[in-house]
C-alpha positions as CSV (number, residue, x, y, z in Angstrom):
1,M,-71.8,76.0,105.3
2,A,-68.8,74.9,103.3
3,N,-70.3,76.6,100.2
4,Q,-70.7,79.8,102.2
5,I,-67.2,79.9,103.4
6,A,-65.8,79.3,100.0
7,A,-68.0,82.0,98.4
8,N,-66.7,84.5,101.1
9,L,-63.1,83.5,100.2
10,A,-63.5,83.3,96.4
11,A,-62.4,86.8,95.8
12,Q,-58.9,85.8,96.9
13,G,-58.5,83.5,93.8
14,E,-59.4,79.8,93.5
15,A,-56.2,78.3,94.9
16,A,-56.1,80.6,97.9
17,A,-59.8,80.2,98.6
18,V,-59.5,76.4,98.4
19,E,-56.6,76.4,100.9
20,Q,-58.3,78.8,103.3
21,T,-61.7,77.0,103.1
22,A,-59.9,73.7,104.0
23,Q,-58.0,75.4,106.8
24,H,-61.2,76.8,108.2
25,I,-62.9,73.4,108.1
26,R,-59.8,71.8,109.8
27,L,-59.5,74.5,112.5
28,Y,-63.1,75.4,113.3
29,W,-65.4,72.6,112.5
30,D,-66.1,70.1,115.2
31,P,-65.9,66.4,114.6
32,R,-69.7,66.2,114.0
33,M,-69.6,68.8,111.3
34,K,-66.7,67.0,109.6
35,A,-68.5,63.7,109.8
36,A,-71.6,65.3,108.2
37,L,-69.3,66.6,105.4
38,R,-68.3,63.0,104.7
39,E,-72.0,62.1,104.2
40,I,-73.1,64.8,101.9
41,D,-73.2,64.5,98.1
42,M,-70.1,66.3,96.9
43,Q,-71.9,67.4,93.8
44,D,-73.9,69.9,96.0
45,L,-70.7,71.8,96.8
46,S,-69.2,74.6,94.7
47,P,-65.9,73.8,93.0
48,I,-63.9,75.6,95.7
49,A,-65.8,74.0,98.5
50,K,-65.6,70.6,96.8
51,E,-61.8,70.8,96.5
52,A,-61.4,72.0,100.0
53,A,-63.5,69.2,101.4
54,A,-61.5,66.7,99.4
55,Q,-58.4,68.1,101.0
56,V,-59.8,67.8,104.5
57,L,-61.3,64.3,103.9
58,D,-58.2,63.2,101.9
59,R,-60.2,62.4,98.8
60,K,-59.5,62.9,95.1
61,T,-62.0,65.2,93.4
62,S,-61.7,63.7,89.9
């Protein structure tokens, strides 16, 4: 789902899309969804979704 959100926001530019994707996850995802995000392979995420997830999960992307 993070990839879909990121794809919908990508037209706003990468920086804005990352921030808005992260904000969406913080505001609307329940704790179970956030926990599932911690368990997925980050390589499966688009660059925007990966950076947004890293922000939400407080991880470095490099």
